[in-house]
DSSP file (Angstrom, degrees, kcal/mol; ACC not computed):
  #  RESIDUE AA STRUCTURE BP1 BP2  ACC     N-H-->O    O-->H-N    N-H-->O    O-->H-N    TCO  KAPPA ALPHA  PHI   PSI    X-CA   Y-CA   Z-CA
    1    1 A M              0   0    0      0, 0.0     0, 0.0     0, 0.0     0, 0.0   0.000 360.0 360.0 360.0 137.4  104.4  113.2  130.0
    2    2 A Q        -     0   0    0     54,-0.0    51,-0.0    55,-0.0     2,-0.0  -0.910 360.0-124.8-109.9 129.3  101.5  111.6  128.1
    3    3 A P        -     0   0    0      0, 0.0     2,-0.4     0, 0.0    -1,-0.0  -0.293  29.8-104.9 -69.1 156.7   98.0  113.1  128.3
    4    4 A T        -     0   0    0      1,-0.0     2,-0.6    -2,-0.0     0, 0.0  -0.660  24.7-145.2 -81.8 132.6   95.1  111.0  129.4
    5    5 A L        -     0   0    0     -2,-0.4     2,-0.2    48,-0.1    -1,-0.0  -0.891  18.0-144.1 -96.4 123.9   92.7  109.8  126.7
    6    6 A Y        -     0   0    0     -2,-0.6     2,-0.3     1,-0.0     0, 0.0  -0.590   5.7-135.7 -87.5 149.2   89.1  109.7  128.0
    7    7 A S        -     0   0    0     -2,-0.2     2,-0.4     0, 0.0    -1,-0.0  -0.782  16.0-157.2-100.9 148.7   86.6  107.0  127.0
    8    8 A Y        -     0   0    0     -2,-0.3     0, 0.0     3,-0.0     0, 0.0  -0.964  19.8-113.0-127.1 143.3   83.0  107.9  126.1
    9    9 A T     >  -     0   0    0     -2,-0.4     4,-2.4     1,-0.1     5,-0.2  -0.255  30.6-111.5 -68.0 161.0   80.0  105.7  126.1
   10   10 A A  H  > S+     0   0    0      1,-0.2     4,-2.4     2,-0.2     5,-0.2   0.891 119.3  53.0 -60.2 -40.1   78.3  104.8  122.9
   11   11 A A  H  > S+     0   0    0      2,-0.2     4,-2.1     1,-0.2    -1,-0.2   0.900 109.6  47.9 -63.6 -41.0   75.2  106.9  123.9
   12   12 A F  H  > S+     0   0    0      2,-0.2     4,-2.3     1,-0.2    -2,-0.2   0.911 112.2  49.2 -66.3 -42.4   77.4  109.9  124.5
   13   13 A Q  H  X S+     0   0    0     -4,-2.4     4,-2.4     2,-0.2    -2,-0.2   0.880 109.7  52.4 -64.1 -38.5   79.3  109.5  121.2
   14   14 A E  H  X S+     0   0    0     -4,-2.4     4,-2.4     2,-0.2    -2,-0.2   0.919 109.1  49.3 -63.7 -43.7   75.9  109.2  119.4
   15   15 A K  H  X S+     0   0    0     -4,-2.1     4,-2.3     1,-0.2    -2,-0.2   0.922 111.7  49.2 -61.6 -43.6   74.7  112.4  120.9
   16   16 A A  H  X S+     0   0    0     -4,-2.3     4,-2.8     1,-0.2    -2,-0.2   0.909 110.1  51.3 -62.0 -41.9   77.9  114.2  119.9
   17   17 A A  H  X S+     0   0    0     -4,-2.4     4,-2.1     2,-0.2    -1,-0.2   0.898 109.4  50.4 -62.5 -40.9   77.6  112.8  116.4
   18   18 A Q  H  X S+     0   0    0     -4,-2.4     4,-0.6     2,-0.2    -1,-0.2   0.923 112.6  46.2 -63.1 -43.6   74.0  114.1  116.1
   19   19 A E  H >< S+     0   0    0     -4,-2.3     3,-1.1     1,-0.2     4,-0.3   0.917 112.7  49.2 -66.1 -42.6   75.1  117.5  117.3
   20   20 A L  H >< S+     0   0    0     -4,-2.8     3,-1.5     1,-0.3    -1,-0.2   0.844 102.4  63.6 -64.6 -32.5   78.1  117.6  114.9
   21   21 A G  H 3< S+     0   0    0     -4,-2.1    -1,-0.3     1,-0.3    -2,-0.2   0.706  96.7  58.6 -63.9 -19.3   75.8  116.6  112.1
   22   22 A C  T << S+     0   0    0     -3,-1.1    -1,-0.3    -4,-0.6    -2,-0.2   0.579  90.5  91.5 -85.2 -10.9   73.9  119.9  112.5
   23   23 A L  S <  S-     0   0    0     -3,-1.5    14,-0.1    -4,-0.3    -3,-0.0  -0.492  82.1-112.3 -83.6 152.8   77.0  121.9  111.9
   24   24 A P        -     0   0    0      0, 0.0    12,-0.1     0, 0.0    13,-0.1  -0.258  58.2 -66.9 -68.0 172.0   78.1  123.2  108.6
   25   25 A P        -     0   0    0      0, 0.0    12,-2.6     0, 0.0    16,-0.1  -0.204  66.8 -86.7 -59.8 154.1   81.3  121.7  107.1
   26   26 A P  B     -a   37   0A   0      0, 0.0    12,-0.2     0, 0.0     2,-0.1  -0.256  43.6-118.8 -60.9 148.4   84.5  122.5  109.0
   27   27 A C        -     0   0    0     10,-1.7     2,-0.2    -3,-0.1     3,-0.1  -0.434  31.9 -97.3 -77.5 158.8   86.4  125.7  108.0
   28   28 A R    >   -     0   0    0      1,-0.1     3,-2.2    -2,-0.1    -1,-0.1  -0.584  65.7 -77.0 -68.5 145.0   89.9  125.7  106.6
   29   29 A R  T 3  S-     0   0    0      1,-0.3    -1,-0.1    -2,-0.2     3,-0.1  -0.188 114.2  -0.6 -53.1 128.5   92.2  126.4  109.6
   30   30 A N  T 3  S+     0   0    0      1,-0.2     2,-0.5    -3,-0.1    -1,-0.3   0.652  99.7 122.7  65.7  20.6   92.2  130.1  110.5
   31   31 A V    <   -     0   0    0     -3,-2.2     2,-0.5     2,-0.0    -1,-0.2  -0.961  50.4-152.2-111.9 120.7   89.7  131.1  107.8
   32   32 A V        +     0   0    0     -2,-0.5     2,-0.3    -3,-0.1     5,-0.1  -0.805  29.3 150.1 -96.3 127.2   86.6  132.8  109.1
   33   33 A S    >   -     0   0    0     -2,-0.5     3,-0.9     3,-0.2     5,-0.1  -0.988  50.7-128.2-152.8 152.1   83.5  132.4  107.0
   34   34 A E  T 3  S+     0   0    0     -2,-0.3    -1,-0.1     1,-0.2    -2,-0.0   0.693 105.7  58.2 -74.2 -19.8   79.7  132.3  107.6
   35   35 A D  T 3  S+     0   0    0    -11,-0.0     2,-0.3     2,-0.0    -1,-0.2   0.150 102.1  57.5-102.6  20.8   79.3  129.0  105.6
   36   36 A C  S <  S-     0   0    0     -3,-0.9     2,-0.6   -12,-0.1    -3,-0.2  -0.926  76.9-115.9-142.8 169.9   81.7  126.9  107.7
   37   37 A S  B  >  -a   26   0A   0    -12,-2.6   -10,-1.7    -2,-0.3     4,-1.3  -0.925  11.5-170.6-115.1 117.0   82.2  125.7  111.3
   38   38 A A  H  > S+     0   0    0     -2,-0.6     4,-2.2     2,-0.2    -1,-0.2   0.872  95.3  56.5 -66.2 -37.2   85.2  126.6  113.4
   39   39 A V  H  > S+     0   0    0      1,-0.2     4,-2.4     2,-0.2    -1,-0.2   0.900 102.8  54.7 -61.2 -40.6   84.0  124.1  116.0
   40   40 A G  H  > S+     0   0    0      1,-0.2     4,-2.1     2,-0.2    -1,-0.2   0.875 107.2  50.5 -59.9 -37.8   84.1  121.4  113.3
   41   41 A T  H  X S+     0   0    0     -4,-1.3     4,-2.5     2,-0.2    -2,-0.2   0.914 108.8  51.3 -66.0 -43.3   87.7  122.3  112.6
   42   42 A F  H  X S+     0   0    0     -4,-2.2     4,-2.6     1,-0.2    -2,-0.2   0.914 109.7  50.6 -58.2 -43.0   88.5  122.0  116.3
   43   43 A V  H  X S+     0   0    0     -4,-2.4     4,-2.2     2,-0.2    -1,-0.2   0.913 110.0  49.0 -64.2 -43.3   86.9  118.6  116.4
   44   44 A E  H  X S+     0   0    0     -4,-2.1     4,-1.8     2,-0.2    -1,-0.2   0.921 112.1  48.8 -61.5 -43.3   88.9  117.4  113.4
   45   45 A D  H  X S+     0   0    0     -4,-2.5     4,-2.2     1,-0.2    -2,-0.2   0.907 109.6  52.2 -63.1 -41.4   92.1  118.6  115.0
   46   46 A Y  H  X S+     0   0    0     -4,-2.6     4,-2.5     1,-0.2    -1,-0.2   0.897 107.1  53.2 -61.2 -41.2   91.3  116.9  118.3
   47   47 A G  H  X S+     0   0    0     -4,-2.2     4,-2.1     1,-0.2    -1,-0.2   0.886 107.8  50.9 -61.7 -39.1   90.7  113.7  116.4
   48   48 A S  H  X S+     0   0    0     -4,-1.8     4,-2.0     2,-0.2    -2,-0.2   0.911 109.9  49.3 -65.0 -42.4   94.1  114.0  114.8
   49   49 A V  H  X S+     0   0    0     -4,-2.2     4,-2.4     1,-0.2    -2,-0.2   0.916 109.7  51.8 -64.1 -42.9   95.8  114.5  118.2
   50   50 A R  H  X S+     0   0    0     -4,-2.5     4,-2.5     1,-0.2    -1,-0.2   0.908 108.9  51.1 -59.8 -41.9   93.9  111.5  119.7
   51   51 A A  H  X S+     0   0    0     -4,-2.1     4,-2.0     1,-0.2    -1,-0.2   0.897 109.7  49.8 -63.2 -40.1   95.2  109.4  116.8
   52   52 A E  H  X S+     0   0    0     -4,-2.0     4,-1.7     2,-0.2    -1,-0.2   0.903 110.7  49.5 -65.3 -40.5   98.7  110.5  117.4
   53   53 A I  H  X S+     0   0    0     -4,-2.4     4,-2.5     1,-0.2    -2,-0.2   0.910 109.1  52.4 -65.2 -41.5   98.5  109.8  121.1
   54   54 A R  H  X S+     0   0    0     -4,-2.5     4,-2.0     1,-0.2    -1,-0.2   0.909 106.9  53.3 -59.4 -41.2   97.1  106.3  120.4
   55   55 A A  H  < S+     0   0    0     -4,-2.0     4,-0.3     1,-0.2    -1,-0.2   0.880 109.3  48.6 -62.9 -37.2  100.1  105.7  118.1
   56   56 A I  H >< S+     0   0    0     -4,-1.7     3,-1.2     1,-0.2    -1,-0.2   0.911 110.0  51.9 -67.1 -42.0  102.5  106.6  120.9
   57   57 A E  H 3< S+     0   0    0     -4,-2.5    -2,-0.2     1,-0.3    -1,-0.2   0.834 104.5  57.5 -62.9 -32.8  100.6  104.3  123.3
   58   58 A D  T 3<        0   0    0     -4,-2.0    -1,-0.3     1,-0.2    -2,-0.2   0.540 360.0 360.0 -78.4  -6.5  100.9  101.4  120.9
   59   59 A R    <         0   0    0     -3,-1.2    -1,-0.2    -4,-0.3    -2,-0.1   0.493 360.0 360.0 -71.8 360.0  104.7  101.6  120.8
């Protein structure tokens, strides 16, 4: 079974980029620190998963 990839409008993506820009840099996975963002790490991981799904779709 293949998960659904959702599409986002340019305006929605811009708002997300602005919000992400306010975060500190992503943390190393599973490392808790005050000077990094766990949410940023989640977003990076999500981007990797989306890229992998796209590669499967392109087969």
